[in-house]
C-alpha positions in Angstrom: 126.0 96.1 92.7 124.3 98.4 95.3 126.2 100.7 97.7 125.9 98.3 100.7 127.3 95.5 98.6 130.1 97.7 97.4 131.1 98.7 100.9 130.9 95.0 102.3 132.8 93.6 99.4 135.5 96.2 99.4 138.9 95.0 100.9 142.5 95.9 100.5 143.6 93.7 97.7 147.1 92.6 98.3 147.6 90.6 95.1 146.1 91.6 91.8 145.8 89.6 88.7 147.7 90.6 85.5 144.4 91.3 83.7 144.7 94.9 82.3 142.4 97.8 83.1 141.6 100.1 80.1 141.9 103.9 80.3 138.2 104.0 79.3 137.3 102.0 82.5 139.7 104.2 84.7 138.0 107.3 83.4 134.6 105.8 84.0 135.5 105.3 87.7 136.9 108.8 88.1 133.9 110.3 86.2 131.7 109.2 89.0 134.2 109.6 91.8 134.8 113.3 90.9 131.5 113.9 92.7 133.0 113.1 95.9 132.3 115.8 98.6 134.8 118.2 100.1 134.5 121.1 102.6 133.3 124.1 101.0 133.7 122.3 97.7 137.4 123.2 97.6 138.4 119.8 95.9 142.0 120.0 97.1 143.2 116.9 95.4 145.2 115.9 92.4 145.6 112.3 91.0 148.5 111.0 89.0 147.3 107.7 87.2 150.0 105.4 85.9 150.1 102.2 84.1 152.5 100.2 81.9 156.2 101.5 81.6 155.4 104.6 83.7 154.2 102.5 86.6 157.0 100.0 86.3 159.6 102.9 86.1 158.4 104.2 89.5 158.5 100.7 91.0 162.0 100.1 89.7 163.3 103.3 91.1 162.0 102.6 94.6 163.0 99.0 94.6 166.6 100.0 93.7 166.8 101.7 97.0 166.0 98.6 99.1 168.7 99.6 101.5 166.2 102.1 102.8 163.5 99.4 103.5 161.3 99.4 105.5 161.2 103.2 106.5 161.9 104.6 103.1 162.7 108.4 102.9 160.6 109.4 105.9 157.2 111.1 105.7 156.0 114.6 105.6 153.3 113.8 108.0 152.9 111.1 110.8 151.1 108.1 109.5 150.6 106.8 112.9 151.2 108.5 116.3 154.6 107.6 117.8 152.9 106.0 120.8 149.6 104.4 119.7 147.4 103.7 122.7 144.9 100.9 123.2 142.6 99.6 121.8 144.1 101.0 118.5 147.5 99.3 118.9 146.0 95.8 119.4 143.8 96.3 116.2 146.8 97.3 114.3 149.0 94.5 115.5 146.2 91.9 114.9 145.8 93.2 111.4 149.4 92.7 110.6 149.6 89.3 112.4 146.6 88.0 110.4 147.9 89.2 107.2 151.3 87.6 107.5 149.7 84.4 108.8 147.7 84.2 105.7 150.8 83.7 103.8 152.5 81.6 106.4 155.1 84.2 107.4 156.2 84.0 111.1 157.0 87.0 113.3 160.7 85.8 113.4 161.2 85.6 109.5 162.3 89.2 109.0 163.4 88.5 105.4 160.0 87.2 104.5 158.3 90.2 106.1 160.5 92.7 104.2 159.7 90.7 101.1 156.0 91.1 101.8 156.6 94.7 102.6 158.2 95.3 99.2 155.1 94.1 97.4 153.6 97.4 98.6 156.1 99.1 96.4 155.0 97.1 93.4 151.4 98.1 94.0 150.8 94.4 94.7 151.0 93.7 91.0 148.2 96.2 90.2 148.0 97.2 86.5 147.1 100.8 87.5 148.6 102.9 90.2 147.1 106.1 91.6 149.3 108.7 93.4 147.3 111.2 95.4 148.6 114.7 96.3 147.2 117.6 98.2 148.0 121.3 98.0 150.3 122.1 100.9 148.3 125.1 101.9 145.5 122.9 103.0 145.2 122.1 106.8 144.4 118.7 108.2 140.7 119.6 108.1 140.9 119.2 104.3 142.7 115.9 104.6 139.3 114.5 105.3 138.4 115.4 101.8 141.1 113.2 100.5 139.7 110.3 102.6 136.3 110.9 101.2 137.7 111.0 97.6 139.6 107.6 98.1 136.6 106.0 99.7 134.4 107.1 96.7 137.0 105.8 94.2 137.1 102.5 96.0 133.4 102.0 96.1 132.9 102.9 92.5 135.7 100.6 91.5 133.9 97.8 93.2 130.7 98.6 91.2 132.7 98.1 88.2 134.1 94.6 89.3 137.5 96.1 90.4 139.4 96.0 93.5 141.7 98.6 95.1 144.4 98.9 97.8 144.9 102.3 99.4 148.6 102.6 100.4 150.0 105.1 102.9 153.4 103.7 102.3 153.9 105.9 99.3 154.1 108.8 101.6 157.3 107.3 102.9 158.8 107.6 99.4 157.7 111.1 98.7 161.1 112.4 97.4 161.3 109.7 94.8 157.6 110.0 93.8 157.7 113.7 93.5 160.8 113.7 91.4 159.7 110.8 89.1 156.2 112.3 88.4 157.4 115.9 88.3 155.0 116.9 91.1 155.4 120.6 92.0 156.5 121.5 95.4 153.2 123.2 95.9 151.7 119.6 96.5 152.4 117.1 99.1 152.2 113.3 98.5 149.2 111.9 100.5 149.1 108.3 99.5 148.9 105.8 96.6 146.4 103.2 95.6 146.5 100.1 93.4 143.6 99.4 91.1 142.9 96.2 89.1 141.3 92.8 89.3 141.8 90.7 92.3 143.8 87.4 92.2 140.9 85.5 93.8 143.0 82.3 94.5 145.9 84.0 96.3 145.6 83.2 100.1 146.4 86.8 101.2 143.1 87.9 99.7 141.1 85.2 101.6 141.2 86.8 105.0 139.2 89.8 106.1 139.8 92.4 109.0 137.0 92.4 111.6 134.9 95.5 112.5 133.5 96.7 115.8 129.8 96.3 116.5 127.7 99.5 116.2 127.2 99.8 119.9 130.9 99.7 120.5 131.5 103.0 118.8 128.1 104.8 118.6 126.1 106.7 121.2 122.3 107.3 120.5 120.5 110.2 122.0 117.0 111.6 121.7 115.4 108.4 120.1 112.2 107.0 121.6 
């Protein structure tokens, strides 16, 4: 699989199969992804990789706090602006509407929506869960480094036949995650990610978000 194929076939997998992923394969993905770029090569990231009972233990702790759904424990950084303007708000709402429609959940069915939200906290059934944290002394400029690392991991995973789902929702459970994984106070939870093999038959994986055309977001200058 070339880079273009990896990019175009990558999607946020919201239902994984139960096929296990070996430590050898996870290490192979990370061995390549560790070459991800970062500003001045500071490499401000740390990854906790979980599977089996360790992964399930985190899921169980969070699911036991369902009285806090859907907002969790709050975040240490704003995932979205408090008043998102257009056209961003429309894109966000369309994404959510299409996702729920793919599994026949209506806007009025709050219980079903909460149930779908809860699958986030099960890593959508992924056999491997990543938790990404960043040194607190790093400013927002180095948060871009985290994005580049995540993208690199996701693309390398595709080249190995795997799928992923990056999950900002885990930032909303930073207290539980930090305590459970014994993450030092010097690091802040950035996000999580599920890794595994896609359940190809599940309808939630059979829809794709759209993208703008090039000329909608690009300005060209100086070309003849």
